[in-house]
N, C-alpha and C positions, 0 to 999 in steps of 0.2 A: 849122641845123635844130634841134639840141638846145637852143640858146639861145632859139629862138622858142617851143618847147614848154615851156621852163622858166618862161615867163611865166604859165602857167596854175597856179593855186594847188594843185590836186590833183597835177599832174605834178611840181611843185616839191617837194611833200611826199614823193612817192615817191623822187625823186632824193636827197633828204636822208637817206632811210632806209638807203642803202647804207653810208655811214661809221658809222652808229649800230650796225648789225648786225655790221659788221666789228669794231668795238670790243668788242662784247658777246660775240662768239664766237671770233674769230680772234686778236685782239691778246693777246699774252702766253699763247698756247695755252690760252685759257679754255675751249675746247671739251672739253678733258680733264676739267674739273670737271663738265660736263654728263653726260659718259659715266660718270664715277664716281657721280654722283647717280642716274643711270638704273639702274646696276648695283645700287646699294643698294635702290632702289625695287622692282626685280624680286625681289631676295632677300627683302625684307620681305614682299612679296605672297605668295611661295611658302611661307615659313615660317608666316605667319599663316594661310594656307589649310590647311596641314597640321595646325596646332593646331586650327583650326575644324572640320576633318573628324573628328578624333579625338573632340573634345568633342561634336560634333553627332551622330555615330553612337552614342556612349554614351548621350546623353540620349534620342535617338530610340528606341533599343532598350528603354530603361527605360519610357518612356511607352507604347510599343506593347505591351510585355508587360503593363503595368497595364491597358490598355484591352481586351486580349484574354483577360483572366482569365474563367474560367467562374463563373457565379453560385454563391455559396455556398462558393467555394474561393479567396477573395481573401486575399492576403498583406498583413499589416500593414506589414512592412518595405518591400515594393514600393509601398505607398500613401504612406509617408513619402518615399521616394526620388522618386516621381512628383510629390509636392507641391513638393519642393525644385527639381526640374527645371522645373516650371511657373513658380515664382518667378524662376528664372534667366532663362528665355526672356522672361518678361513685362518684367522690369526692363531687360534688355539691348536688347530690341527697342523698348521704350517710351521710352528716353532718347536724346538726340542723341549721335552718335559723339564730337563735340568735347568735350562735357561729360564723357563717360567717360574720354577721354584725359587731360583736366585732372585728374580725380580720381586716375587711376593715377599721373600724374607728380608732382603736388603734394600729394597726401594719402597714398597708399599707399606709393609709392616716392620720397618727397620727398628722401631722402638719396642716391639713385642719381645717378651721373654719366653713365650710358649711357642717354640718353633714346631712342635708336634702338631699343634692346632693349625698353625700356618700351613704346614704340609698337607693337612687334611683339606683345607680350603683350596690350595693349589691343585691337588689331585682331583678334588670334586669338580672344580670348574673346568679343568682339562677333560675329565671324563664326560661332562655334559655335552661338549662339542661332538664327541664320538657317538654318544648315546642318541643325540639329536638326529644324526644321519641314519643310525640304525632304526630308530622309531619311524622316521620319515619314510624310509624305504618300506617298512612294514605297513604303514598306513596307505601308501600309494599302491601296495600290492593287493589291497582289498578292492573288489569290484565297485565302481562308482554307483552301480545300481543299488547297492546297500545304503549308501548315503541318501540317494534320491528317495528310497522307500521310507527312510526315517523322516525325511523332511515332509513327505506327503502325509505322514501320520501326525504332523503338527509339532514335531520336535525341532528345536533350534539347532544350530550347528554344533555347539559344544555338547548338548545332550545326545545328539546323534553320534558324535565321536565317542562319548563316554559309554553309552549303552550298546552301540551296534558295531562301530568300526574298530575301536581299540581292543575289545575282547577277541575279535577275530584276528587282528594283527599280532596279538601277543604270542600266539603259537609260532608265527613266522619269525619273530625277532628274538625268541628265547635262546636259540643257539648263539647268536651274536652277543646277546647280553651276558651269557655265561662266559664267553671268551673275554669280554670286557672286564668282568669281575676277576678273572685269572690274571689278566694283564695288569690291573690295578694292584693286585696282591703283590706281584713282582716289582712293580714300580715304586712301592713304598720304600724300598731300599735306597732310593735316591734322596729321601728326606734326611738321611744321615749327613748329606753335604751341607745342609743348612742348620745342623745341630739338633735335629729331631731324635728323640730317644726311642728307636724301634729296634728290630732284631739285628740289623747290620751295625747299628751304633754300639750295642752291647758286645757284639763279636769283636769289633775294633778295639773297644775298651779293654776287653780281656786279653786280646793279642798284645796290646801295649803294656799291660801289667806283667805278662809272662814272657815278653820279648820273643814271642813265637806266634805269628799270625796264621800259619798254615792250618793247624787243627781247628781254630774257631771258624775260619771261613769255609773250610771243607764241611764242617759240621752244619753250619747254617744253610749251605748249598743243598745238603741232604734234606734238611727240614723244609726248605722251599719246595724241593722236588716232591717230597712226600705229600705235602698239602695240595700241590697242583694235581697230582695223580688222584687224590681223593675227590677234589672238586670236579675234575673231568669225569670221574666215574659217576658222581651224583648227577651231573648235568646230563650224561648219556642215559641214565636211568629215568630221569624226568622226561626227557624227549621221547623215550620208548613208551612211557605211560601215556603221553599226550597222543602219540600216533595210534595207540590201541583204542583210545577214546574216540578218535576220528573214524576208525573202522566200524565202531558200533553205531 
């Protein structure tokens, strides 16, 4: 029966896939390299997102403070900082991630030997520009009466933002932050271009050693897809829980 089915080209192709995947994943315990690469990828994603959140919140607070100044009471220092923040977000959001990584690796940190760390820096700074706009949109969505109420209680601007505005804005920006985390997770594959040792790097290395790139790349595509599905599910579960708390 198997010999008869093997006469069909498509079936014959699938039968030949078995040894190729065995060689790419099981032979010589190569699966350990995939797990190592996946661990590095997740670590890069988490660190880059933390850096992006810190930068993004800082930029968003500066820009929001500038936009909410009262007429006739504008700060020159805040105006300069706002201009710098606008330049930062415009450049980082207006140029490709790959080009930015190449500049970080071969221009700014051209003497560095740790390209994985350079990749984290590049991803984090790029993410900060997008997080800044996400957070700024969330802050601007909170009614200005909340800020005025905080100021009337004697709180300064930053305490008002920290204790009153940001907690309310968090629920509005959570879906976008989740999408940014997923995007960052997929963008880590670009770090391979500068010599970073993440999941795509190990897949390419194994493909070069076995002279067969199809199984490793198909394999990591499935791994990326599985992680994204899990992250999307967790994000949806958290959003539903927050909506339930709002109804209460």
